[in-house]
N, C-alpha and C positions, 0 to 999 in steps of 0.2 A: 778414516773420513774419506780416504781418497776412493772407497766403493761408492760414496754419494756425491761425487763432486758435479755430477750431470743433473743434481737438484736442488743444489745451493746457488742463491744469487753470486755474482762475481766468483765464479768456481777459481780462477786463477790464485785467488789470494788463499787458497787452501791447498794448492798443490804442492809448494814447498821447492818449486823446481828453479828458483830464481838463479840468474848467474850469481855466483860468490858463495851460495849455500854449502854449508859443510855437513857431510853425511859421515857419521861414524858408528856405523851399525854395530860393531864389537867392541865398542867402549865398554868399560868397566863401573862407570858411575855417570849418571847422567842427570844433568839439570834442565828443566824446561824453564826458559826465560818468558815468564807470563806478563803481557803488556794488557792492561785492563781496559783497553778501548780498542776500536776497528784498526785493521790492518794498515789502512793510508796514514792513519794516525801514528802507531806503532813503528812504522817503518821509516818516519823521521826521528826517530829518539835514538840520538847519540849514543846515550848512555847504555842503551840494549847492545847495539854496534860492539863498544869497548869490552863488555863482558863476554859477548860471545868469542871474540877474538882472544881475552885472557883465558878462557877455558877451554878453549879448543887448540890452543896452542900446546898444552899439554898432552903428553902421551896418556891414553887410556880413559881421558875424560872428554866429555861431550857436552856441549850447550846447544839447544835447539831451540828455536821460537814458537811461541805459541800467542794469538791475539783474541780478543773476546768476539766471538761471532756476532753477527747481527741476530735480531729477532727472528728474522726468518730462517735463517741459517741453523739458528737453534731448534726451531720447530721441526726442520727436517731431521736434526740429529735425533731428538725425542721421539720421533714417530718411527725411526728407524731402529731404536733401540741402540744408538752408536752414542760412544762418550767423547769427549774432546782430546784429541791429540796433538802431539807436536809437529810441526811442517815438516821438518827435514827425513824423519824416518817413520812417520805418522804412529808413534809410540804412545799409547794413552797415558795421560797425566798421572793416572794412578800407579802406573809401572815406572815411572820415574824415582830417582832418589832425592831428587829436590824440585819443589815447583816454587821459583823465586818471583814476586811479584815487583813492577816498578810503581811506585807510587808517586807519581809526578803532580797530582792536585788531589784536594780533598774531594771532589765529586765523582771519585771513582771506585769508592768504597763498595758500593752495592755490587759493581761490578765483579771484584774481588769474590764475593760470594756466589756470584752468576756462574762464573768460570768454575770455581771449585764444584758446583753443585752440578755443571754439565760434566765433569771429570767423575763423578761418581763418588766424590771423598766426602765424608762428614765435615758440616761446615765449621765444629767447633774444634779446638787443639787437642782438648782433653779425650774426645772421643776417637782421636786417630791414635792406631799403635805403631809399633817398630816396623810393621812390615808395609806402612804406607807413607809417602814422600814427605820430607820435612817441609813444612811451608813457611818461606821467609819472604821479608819485605824489604826494600830498600828505596833509594832516591829521597828527594827532598821533604816529602812528609814523614819518612822514618824518624825526623828527629821531634815528633810527636804521634806516634802512631798509637796513642792510647784507646781512641774509639775503636781500632781494629783489635786490640790484644786478645780478646777471647778467640779468635779466628787463626792466629797465626802463631805460629812455634817462636821464630826468632825474629828479629830486625835488624838489619846492617847498617850502622850509621857511619858515613863518610865516603871515601875513596874505594868503591866496590871492587876494583880490578885488583886491589891490594890484596884482598882477604877471600873473595869468592873462589878463586882454586883450592886454597888451602881448607875453606869450610867444605868444598864438595869431597876431598879427599878424608876429611875426618869424618864425614856421614858414610862414605863408601867403608874405612878401616872399622867403624863402629857397628856397622850391617855385617860385616865379616866377623867380627867377634860375635855376634849374636846378642849385643846388648840392647836393653830395652831403651824405652824414649827418655825416661829421667835420667840415665846413665849419659846417652848422649847430649843431653842439654846442659848438664853439669859440666862435661868437658867442652863443649862449644862455649860455656861462658867465660872461660879462660882465654879465648882468641879476643884479639882487640877488635874493638867495634862491633860486639856482637850483643844485642839485647836480648834479654830472657823472659818476655813479660811474666810468666807464670811464677818466678823468683821475686815477684813484687806484690803487692796488693794495694787498694785504694785506701787511702788514710784520712781521716777528718780533715776539713778545712781544704781540701782541693789538692793536696800533693798524694804521693805514694810512699809505702812503707816496704823497706827491703825484708825478705824471707831467708835470705841464705847470709850466714856471716861473712864478712869480706867481700861481698857483691854488692855494694851499697850505691855505686854508680857506673856509669858506662861511658866510655870514653870515645869519640869518633876516630875511626883509623883514616890516616893521613898518608899519600904520596908526597913525600918532600922535593923529589925532583921530577919533573914531567918527561925530561928526555930521557929517563932510564924506565918511565912508565909504558905499559902497553898501549897500541893505538891502531887501529886496524887500516890498513891501507885497501886490502881486497875484502868486500863485504857484500851481502846479498842485497841485489839491486833490484827495486821495486818493479812489479809488475802493475801498471796502472799509474795514476797519479798519486803519489803520497804528498800529504799535506806540505812537506818541504823535501822536494824530491831533488836532491843535489849532495854533491861531493860536501860534507861538512867536515872541517879539519880545526881541531880544538888548539887554539894557538895560546892560550893560558886559562888558568882556573884560579877561581878566587878574585876578589874585588877588594880593595881598602879605600874607595871613593868615600865610603861610609854614609851611604844613603840611610836614614835611619828607618825608613820602613822595609827594607830591603832584607828579607830572608836569605837569600843566596849568598848576599854580600856579607853576612856574618858568620854564617855556618860553614861555607868553603875557603875561609881565609888559611893561609897567608896568598899573597898573590904569586902565582908560579907561572912564569913564561916558558914555552919551549924554545929553544934557540932556533935563530932563522936557518941553521944548517939542516937541523931536524925537521922544521916545517917543509922547506925546499924540498927534502927527500920525501917526505909524507905526500906533498901534493903532487909531483910528477909521478911518484908510483901509484897514489892513489888514482889520478885520472886516467892512467895506462890501464888498470886491472878494471876499473868501473864503467870508463866509458862516458861519465855523466858530463853533461853540457853546462852544468853550473858549478862554480865553487864558491862555497861561504866559510869565511873566517870567524869561528866562532868562539865566544867567551862571555862573560858576564859584561865586560866593557871593551869591546873591540877597540873602540878609539882611544882606548889609555895604554895600548900595547907600544912598549917603550921605543920600538923601532919599527913602527908601523910605515912609515915612509919607505925603509930598506925592504921590509916585508912586501909591500904593494909593488915596488920596483920589479924585484927579482921575480914576481910571479905574472904581472900583467901582461908583458909582452909574449911569452908564452901562450896565455889566455887568449890574446887578441890573435895570435897566429892561428890558433886550433876553434876559434869561435866559441870560447868559453866565458861566459858572465862571471862577474865577480859581485858577490853580495856582501855587505859589511853590516849584520845585524848589531843592536846593541851599540849604536852610535851615540855618542854626547855631541851636542851643538858644539861646532869649531873644531872637530878634529880630523876633517878630511881637508888636504891642503887642495890647491887649486891643480897641480898638476895629477893629483890622483883622480879627482873629479874628470879631469881633461880623457885621462885614458879609461875609466869608467863609462864615458859616454861614448867612446869609440867602439865600445863591445856591445854586446848584447844588453841594454840598457834596462837594470831590475829597478822597482820602486824606491822611493828615498824616504826613510822616516826618521824622524827626529823624538825625543822623549825628555820635553820639558819637566814632566811630571805635575807642576805646578805653574799657573800663569803670572803670577805675580812674584816680584823679587823676595818680597817678605816671606811668603810661604815657600820660596825655594830655599830661602835661610833656613826656614824653620826643619826642613826635611834633609839640609845638607847636601843639597844639590851640587852646589859649586859653580854654576853657571850663571851669566847675566842676559838680560834680553839682548844686549847687543851682540853676543854670542849667537843666540838663536837666530835673529834676524841676518846676520852676516851670512850663517851658514846657509839659510832658505834662499837668500838674494844669489848667492854663488851656484845653488843648483839650477834655479831658474836660467841663469845667465849661461849653463851648459847645457841647456836643452831640456832639463827636466819638466814636465808639465803638472805632475800630479806630486803632492807632497803631504804626509800624513804625520799627525802630530800626537803623540800620546800624553794623556792627562789623566789625574786621579781627582774624584772628588769625595770630601768627606775627611781629610786630612786633619790632624790636630791643629787647633785654632783658627780652622779656616772661617771665612766670613762670606759673605754675600757678595764683597766685591772680588774676592777671589775667585768665586765662581765665574761670576760675569768677565773676568780679566780672560779666560778660556777663549769666547768669543772675540773678545777686543784683540787678543795676540793673534788669532787667526786671521782677522781682518787686516793687520799689519803685516804679517806673511803674504797674503794675497796680493797687497799694493806692491810689493817688491816685483810681481813679474812683469814680464815685457809685454806691451801692448800687442795684441792680434794673436795671443797663444790660444788654438782652436779647442784644447782639450784640456783647459785650465781647471784645476780643481785642487783645494786644500782641505783635507779631512782632518776632523778632530776626533779621536777614539777614546772615550771617557768609560774610566772603569771605576767604582766604588773602591774607596781604601778599605782594605782588610788587614786589622791587626795580625802580625805572624809572631810564633815562638820565636825566641833567642834574637830578638831585634828590641831596640830601645824604644819601641812604641808597642811592645807587647802588652804593656799594662792599659793602653788607650782604649776608650770607648770606640765603637763602630757605629755609624749612623742606622737608624732604623730604615726598613723598607719604604715606610712613608717618606721619611726626610729625603730619602736618595731619590724616590721616584718625583717629588717635587723639585728637586735639583733639576733631574734631566728634563722634566717639562718646561721649566724656566730656560734652558740650554737650548731646547726644540724650538721655542718660540724666536729666540734670538736668531736662531741660524737659518730659520725659513725665509729670512728677510733678503737672502741673498743665494742663488742658484749656485755659485761657484763654491760656496761654503758647505761641506757635508759634514754631518753629525752621526758618530756610529757609537753605540754605547752597550754596555755590558748589563744584561738582565739583572735587576735588583733583588729579584727573589733568589737568582742563583748565587748572587755575593753574600746575601743573607746566609744561606747555607753553608757557603764556603767559610764565612765567618764562624759560624756554629762549629764546624768541625776543626777549624784551623786552630782554634784554642781549646777543643774538646777534650773531656777524660773517659774513663772507662764506663762511665753511665751512659754515653750516647751507643754503645755497642749493641744494646736493645734497639734503638731505634735503626740502626743498621740493618740489622734482622729482619725488623718488622716491615721497614720500608722496601727491602729486597723481597720477601713474600708478597707483599702488597703491588710490586709490578715496577718499581723504580729502577730503572736501567740507563745508561748512558745519559746522566743527569746533566752532563756538562754541554750536551746537543740540545739547543733551544727546542727541536722538534719532538724531542722525547720527555723533556722536563716538565714535571707537574708538580709545582707548588702545593696546591691543595692536597696531594696525596702526601706530603711531608709535613703539610700542617695536622692532618689527621693522624699520620704516625706519631707525631711529638704529642698530642694529645692522648692518644692510647696508653703510650708510654709512661704518662705523667712528667714530661719534661717541659720546661719552659725555655725555649730556644733562645728567647731574649735575653735570658740571664747571660747567656755566653756571650753577647755582644756589649755587655757592660763593662765599665773600667774596672780594671782590678788593682787591688791595693800593693803596691811595690813590695811591702812588707810580709805577705802571706804567701804560702808555697803555692806553687804552680804544676800542674801535671806533669810538666817534662822536667822539672827542675835536677832530675837525678840521670839526667841523658845530657853528656858535656861536649860542646862543642869547641873547648878551649878559650872562648871568649869571655871573660869575666862577668859575673853579675854587676858587680860594683862598675864596669866600665859601661853596661849598659844604662845604668842608672845616672851615670854622670852625661851619657849623651842624651837623655830624656831632659835633664835639667837644662842643658844646654840649647836644646831643641825649643824649650819655653822662653830662653832668653835670646833666640834667634841668631845665636852664635855659631859661627862655621869650625869645623873640625879638618884639617887640612890632610890629604891623603899621605900617608906615611911611606908610601914605596919612593918617592923622591924627596922626603924631607924627615922630620923628626917623629920617632916612635910616639904612636898616639895611644899606648899604654894598654890596648885591647888584652893584653895576657896571655897571648897564644905562643908568640915566638921563644925559641931555646937559645938564640946565638948571644954571644956576647955576655954570657951570665944571666940573661934574663931568666926569670920564674917563669917555666913553661905551665900553661893550662892543661896540658895533656901529660900529667905526670909518668905515664907507664912509657910514653914515647919521647920524652925529654932528651933521651940519647939522642935522636934525630936532629939534624942540622935543620930545625924549621925556622924559615927565614923568607924574606921576600927574595924570589930570583928573577932577576931582568936581563933583558939585553943590553939595556944603556943604563946609564945613571942618571940621565936626564932625557926627556922626549925629544927625538929628533926634529930637525928642521928641515924643510922642503930644499933648501939649497945644499944640503950634506949628501943629498941621495939621489938629486935629478940624474936620470940616464938617457943617453940619446935614444930617440924613437928610431924605429926600424921603419923601412919602406914595407907597407903592409902588402901580403899575398893578395891577388885578387880571387876572393872565394866564391866569385860566382863564375868563375872560368869553365868553360865545359871542353875537357880534352878527349874524354871517351865515356861510352854508354853500354850498359851491360844489364843483361837479364840474368837474375840469380835463381837457380832452380834449387828448392828445398824440399824436404819431406816435414810435415809437421803431426808429431805421433805423441801419444803418452799423454804427460802432463800437459805438453806444448798445446794439444788440442784446445785446452782452456782457454787460450789466450784470444783475447778480441782482435778483431781488425785495427782498433783504436790503440790497443796497447802494444801491438806487432810495429806500429810507426815506431813507438820510443825504443823499444827492443831492438830493433835493426841499425836505428840511428847510433844506439850504444855500442853495439857489435862492431859497427863500421869504426868507430873510434877506438874501440879496444884492438881491433885488427891493425890499426896504424896506416889503413889507407885515408885518402882525401876526398870526400864527398863534395860535391858543388852544393852551394848554397843558393837559397832565394834570396831576393832583395827585400827591402823594406824594414819596419821597426823590430821586427822579431825574426830573423833569417832561420830557415829551417832546411835541412838536408833536401835534396831534389829527387824524392823517392815516389815510385807510383806502383800500384798492386793490382793484380788481377780481380776476377769477382770474389767479394767477401766470402771467406768460408764460415760458416755458422759456426759459433761456440760449441765446443763438445765434438766436432767432428774432425776425424784424423784424415790427412791425406797423405800420399806420397807422389804428389806432382802439383807444388805450390810455387810461386815465383815473385819476385818483385824486381823492379828497373830501377837503376842507379846511375847518375852521371858521377865521373870522377874528376878531380883537377889534374891528377897526374896518372898517365896511360898505365895499364899493367896487362900483361898477357892473361886471359881468362884462367890458365892453370894457376899462375901467380895468384892471382886476386882470389882463386878458391882456396888456395893454401894458407892464405893469411886469414880468412874469414871463417874457416871451417873450425878451429880451435875457439873461436871467440863467442861462438851461438851459444845460449843457455839448453840445458837438457830438453831432450824433444825435438830441436829444430836441428834438423841434420842436413848440410848442404851434399848437394848430387854433383852439380857442375855449373859452371859460368859460362854464357855464351855472349859476344860480342854483338851489340845492335848498331845501327844508322844513328847518326846525330839528331835526327828528328824527333819531336817532342811527342808525338803519337807512337803508343806501344798497342801492337796488335793485341786483340783481346780474343779468347777462345769463343768458336760459337757452339761449342758444346762439352760437355764433361761426364766422364765415365766413374761412377761410383759403384761399390759393394755394399750391399746392405745386410746384416746378419742380425738374426733374432736371438738374443741371448737371454734365455729364461730356464735355467736348471730345474727351477722350483715348480715349472708349468709347463710339462712335456707338450701339452696341445696348444700352447701360444704360438709356435712357430708356425704349424701346420694353418692356425686360423689366420695369422698374419698374411702368409702366402696365398692362402685362398683368397683374401682381401684384394690383393694384387693381381690375381687370375682373373678375377670377376671386373676389376679396373681395365685390365689390357682387353678384355672382349668388348667393353663399351665402347661406342663411337664418339662419345661427349662425356665429361665430368665438370658438372657446375661446382664452382668454388668461391665462396664469399670472402673478400679481400677488403681490408680497411684501408683507405685511401686519404690522401688529405682534403679529396671531397666527400666523404662519407664512405659506406659499405659498397664494393663493386662485386657484381658477379661476373664471373669470367670462366670458361672452359679451359682446364689444364691438360687435358688430355694429349693436345698436341705437343706438349711440352716434353713429354714421356716419349722420345724418341727410338727407344729400344728399351725392352724388358724380358728378362731371361732368367729363369731358374738355374742356380748353379750347384744346390745340394738342398736336402731337406730344410735348412735354417738359412738359407741365403739366396740373393737375387743379384744379378747385374743390372744396373740401371744407367741408360745413356740420356741426360738432360739437354735438351735443345734451347739455346739463348737466343737464336737467330731472330727471333720476334721480341722477346721480352727476358728479363730475369727474376725469378722468383726464389726465394730461400728453398735448398731442397729440403731442408727439415720440414719446414711448413708445407710443402707438396706432399711428402711422405705421410705427416699426420694428417694429412687431408684424406688420405686413401685408407688408414688403418688408424682412426681415432681412438678405437678401444684398446690399443697395444700399448703399455706404460712406457713412457719417454724411455726411462732407464734400460730397457729391453733391448732398445734399437740401437744397433752400432754401424753408424755410415762411415764410409772410408772412401775418399776419392783417389782414384787410381789411374786417371787421364785426363789430358784435355786437348781437346781436338780443335784445331784452327781451319779456316777455311781451306777449301781444297783438299780436304781429307787428310791433311797432315796431322800429326798428333804428338805428344810428349808426354813420356810418362817414365822420368828418370828415376832409376831404383836408388835407393840410399845404400851407402857403403855397407860392406859386409859388417856385422856387428852392431849396424844402426837400427 
């Protein structure tokens, strides 16, 4: 794929040259970690980073990344006869030992087929032989992968870092022995957490029937102690803006709050907290190794972390000192103390989000949310008091037993939150994010009905009318047709596999993106396949078999049924982490009967830092006098080369790349003032994407002075592949940095399959050089403008039969060198033109062409 980077949109997303990427070209077994969505989404997924680390720690094993290319990029692949490859070593997926898909939501299923197709692999498992990679699936949806079972060889249930390296080794060994696919699958079925769908078949009544004696059910695999589990501190740092572009540190896994709609809260039990010492080490090392400017403490319910005050205290001062913001997602109302809010307000302030889920106390009791309206209003009021101006609240509609009053309560609760804001707040906004309830497998609500698309649409329209009465109240909602499709596949069975295939062939891709989602296409698909989608949304009989009954999370069906009855009664079930056992059936300690029989020898229990939640007074730490982050102690120009894959970094991407490189180098850049401080960086003329350079620079202020040589020694090893530092020069303290008046480039025509192309291109430039004028039509904000570009070519000189030396003058104006060259030779294919900047020329005739170090 690297041969076509010049032709695809966002080429840096395919280069695989990010800081932290691991390349093991000599590995004896290779897995492609395949995320069936765009790069910017997949690079936000912590699960992939954990698996990447777990495999790459092992000698001889390699994990590499691959993301679903955009439709435009896929068209280029097909046009050029190229196949989908991994990022790190450009290995075709068809030559990997495994392709492991992350199934994070149900709307990605057609993208799995899309990626297999682009890899040149048969879509059906039955059509792939032992010479082809094993196709696996994991993630939350693997606990009911039935709609995908004809297309995958195995599914991995549970904590993948425990099993993936062993799984890859088993595949490697089987291949070395020359075994067929059936023999391999039989061996894999004996590993914990491995589901082989072909060893089961659909049974009458909605369930499945086992085909292999002794293999009647599959248990999830569990990591009982997160302190002993793998976690990455150095990881690939994204180019461009990932959806969640930050250092995410998983502080706990599992949740026992017992929200009855929550799939993750049931399947990832028990609660396992990392120790404070381990988290502190991961944070320090993670920030040092990645250079991220935001830290996120991640878990299913971060606010329930037993030592949250201590955790926040031990991290906050470091983050404040280094201008690193802290975000705490998945917060319950009332879980942030005043000291924590005070510290967060002093750093880069991120958005504030609360998740009441239901707006009335009755309905919150039905779902076992365990918070009161007083908790919600108190939390929101304290946010406003500490300077937050925008607060978002998450709600669901269509929950079991919901009434019209519950729906109207969403608007009324938002009104009460808005009323807590101080007077005179300029950008005041309260947002309600509304999503339709989707029943999920392995939860107490797995038997409930889901609202029809029409019911959901009516409720959203009702709420929109209410919210339209106040400009400071904003409503966002999830598309009802998307939720309907999610509901169909959430509780789907093998009969839906035909719909997945039909929809993919009809063009259904990126179905979780509103601009790609086509509900009519799915209606046509279901009709063509003879499927009634609404039947999948209907209530289920609690005594009838379910398509996922053979896949065991450790939580008993009896417990789920009990919780369903308690929901109907509005009865609350307390969190077992600080109280009595709720009887879910998973744990193995103190003689309990474990719901995972093959893993009952493990010490499966809640693992907490504290036996009760901390109070703010117990952990209050004295604040430190903050450093002046806007201090300007020194000013430098950093010269570097931009070569190979780095040529495909845009100017916008470089801003983030250099900020993080400076952080990794341990130098102290000066920050701007304002709501969102940024390092004070400035750049020369923007280099077009795809153009190499031997003479680029950026200017930066530092809070603590360094000698240019010391600065260069620190920064050089912190740059990603292709950015090669040559030297650093000290500048005056003025804000204005001198820009070049001209730049020198080498243009080379690379067309081995068309020998005449170089001669034709150079002839076009010779004719251009002989012309006194050359009109060029350029689009501006005021429309199309014609201008003479001949004066911009200050010098033009042939170097050899396929290359030119060009000097562009920027004394009057700047136009992209690529656009200027394309204007002269519009018939030359873009991929044949190789442009490299070699020198920058400043006023007075001075020039700079720093050569990269040897080997660069």
